Residue, then its C-alpha position, 0 to 999 in steps of 0.5 A: x472498127x478497131x480502136x485503141x482504147x484505155x479504161x485506166x491510167x497507167x504505162x503502156x500496157x493500159x493501151x488495148x485494141x477493141x472492136x467499137x462502133x464506127x462513127x458517123x459524120x454530122x454537118x460539116x464533117x467528114x469519116x476517115x479511114x485512117x491508114x496512119x496515126x502518129x505518136x506524140x509525147x502528150x499521148x504518153x502524158x495523157x495515157x499515164x495520168x501525168x496530164x489529166x487532159x481528157x478527164x478521167x478513162x475510158x478514151x482513146x489518145x492520139x490525134x495525128x492522123x492521114x486517111x482517106x474521106x469515105x464519107x462526107x456529111x452535108x456542107x462539108x469541105x471534102x468528097x469521097x475519095x479525097x486524101x486528108x490529113x489533120x489533127x482533129x479535136x485537139x485539146x478534147x478526144x479524137x481517138x485517133x489511133x482507129x480505123x475511123x475518125x469523123x470530125x469537122x472537115x476544117x480540121x482536115x487538110x488535103x494531103x501533100x501529094x508527094x509523100x505516102x499516109x505515114x509521112x503525112x501522119x507525122x506532120x499534124x501536131x508537130x508541124x502546127x505546134x511549130x507553125x503557130x509558135x514560129x510564123x503565127x507567134x514569132x512572125x519569123x521573117x527573113x534574115x531572123x536569127x532563130x535558136x530551136x531547142x531539142x532540134x532533132x526531135x518530132x517538133x524540133x526537126x520540122x521547126x528547123x525547116x520552117x525556120x529555113x524555108x522562111x529565110x532564117x539562119x538557124x541555130x539548131x541545138x542537138x547532139x554531136x551525132x544528130x549534127x549531119x541529120x540537122x545540117x541536112x534539114x538546114x541548119x546554119x549551126x549546130x550546138x551540142x547540147x551536151x557538151x557546151x552551155x547554149x547561153x555561153x555558145x549563143x548570142x543575139x537571136x531574134x527568136x527562142x523556140x524552145x520546147x524544153x521548158x528553159x524559157x528563163x535561161x533562154x532569155x540569156x541568148x536573145x537580143x532586146x526585143x526579141x521573142x521566146x516562143x514556148x510550147x511547154x510553159x505557154x500558160x505559165x503567166x508569171x513567166x510571161x511576165x518575167x519575160x516582158x518585163x526584162x525587155x522581151x516577147x513572150x508567145x506561149x503556144x497551145x497548138x489547135x486544128x489549123x486547115x489553112x497552115x496545114x495547106x501551107x505546109x503541104x505547099x512546102x512538103x510538094x515543093x520539097x522544102x519539108x520533109x518529115x522524118x519517120x524513125x520507125x513505123x508499128x502496127x495499131x496492135x502495138x500501140x504499146x510498144x510505139x509509146x515505150x519508143x517515144x518514152x526513151x525520149x531520143x527518137x529522131x523525127x516521129x513514131x507512126x502507127x499504120x492502121 
């Protein structure tokens, strides 16, 4: 099979398509023929060595995949022919930029029926990050006020929709040119972070969803007892203590595979209440170009590889 492998840390040019052996599923695992694989910022950090999550190369990055089951080990949850999507193995290597991936069947859920593989692949890591932060961590409920940083990005645009589906009042931080996009997703208010200091423009929110490492500044907009959800500073024990000492709740998100949440997400997608936005697709052979696109920091929604 073809897979994208890197043999050293470095820029996008280290990503190379190679021929390698197709994996074999074990008990409880499925072999998925990958049709699409999304690119996330963590992929770039691991590739460059800035975030040495997988140790030393060689290895393959990529975790978000959508495809169909072509082989099922004994006891697997799915049968041959079923379409699935998921984020297998994270934070261990999954080598998601590949034609085939073998992984535990509970790392996958059935693909939403109303979207294609490209859009399904855009979901898992980003949507699980948002879901595990807002729903599992903060317990976001009807009527809560939530502020979402970087709201037009990969995680943010899904967080906006999840919060809206939960009945929250959504305040989105984004650029003025993304206002129409964000209101179309359900944002009740859009604050242009380029021209406005959000700590002066926003007050009395129940939950802040922070994907920008601005946790300490974000406390200024929380009501007493409110919750700070952080995805970049989830391991900062000192910050967590300062947040709690100030009278707030702290929930750090280190995303993990979760088929039950992916099933709930698929239901929202098929009900028309959540839609992933894909800005651009690249073929597997152009994984380096896909990484360059994500590296601009101005992607609306997601970048996806077609396999």
